[in-house]
N, C-alpha and C positions, 0 to 999 in steps of 0.2 A: 504494500500500500504506500503510495507516494505521500510526502508530507502534506500536500494540498488535499488529498483524499482523506487523510486522517483529520485535518483541520475541518473539513466539510462534515465529516461524521460527528465530530465534537460539537460543531455549530448546530447541527440538526438535533442532537441529543439535548443540548442546552435549551434550544427553542421549544422542543417538545416538553421538557420539564417545566418551562415557564407557561405552558398552556396555549401556545400559538398554533394556529391552523397551518399545517405544513403540506397541504394537498399538492400545491405546485412545487414548493421547494423540495419535498421528498422525491419527486419525480425528476425535476429539472436540474437540481444542483449536482447530482452525480454526473449528469451529462455535461454540464459546464466544466466540472473538474476534469473529466476525461478529455474534453477538448483542450483544456490548458495543458494537461500532460502530453497530449498528442503533438501540440505545437512546441513543446519544450519550455513552456512558461513556468517560472518558479514563483510567480506572484500574479495577482489579478491586475490587469492593466485596462485602461479605457478602450484601447484598440481591440484587445482580445474580447472584452465584453460586447463591444459593438459587432465584431465579426461573428461571434457565436449567436448573438441575439437576432441578427439580421441574415442568418444563413440562407442561401438560395433555395434550400429544400423546404423552407417554411413559407406558407402563404402570407404575403404582405397585407392582404385584405382582412386578415383575422387579427385577434388580439394576442397572438403568440409572441410577436416581437416584444411587445411591452411587458408581457408576463415573464418572458425570459430575462429581460433587462432588470425587472424588479427583483428576481431571484439573484442575479449576478450582483446587483447593487447591495442587497442585504448581506450577502457573503463578503463583499468587499469592505463594507463598514465593519464587520466583525474582524476581518483580517487586518485592517488598518491598525488595530490595537496590538497586533502581534508583529506585523511586518510593515515598517514605515515606508517601504517602497510601493505599497499597495496604492493603486489609483481608484478612487471611488467615482463611478459615473454619476453625473449630476441628474437630479430629478428633472423630468420633462424632456430628456434627450430623445426618447422615442415616445411620442404621444400615444395615449390609450385610445382605442376605438370604441 
């Protein structure tokens, strides 16, 4: 398990203990981390979050882009406390539909 995958598992466990609804995060965050591992990223960057969120295999007319970005942003906020090189995507970067 990569360090990012372990951090994602810890993040999801913490959010679950705090009572958050993890329907999207539980499904999407492992995919985001797998993408980061695939491209060799050691931290969350704005460019990586955008590329993953707006992947060509995702229908741009749906809400998938914004849901993916919401999950990536939440994880980035968590990681920023662990890794100062983390870039947090700004709110509104991908508008919701």
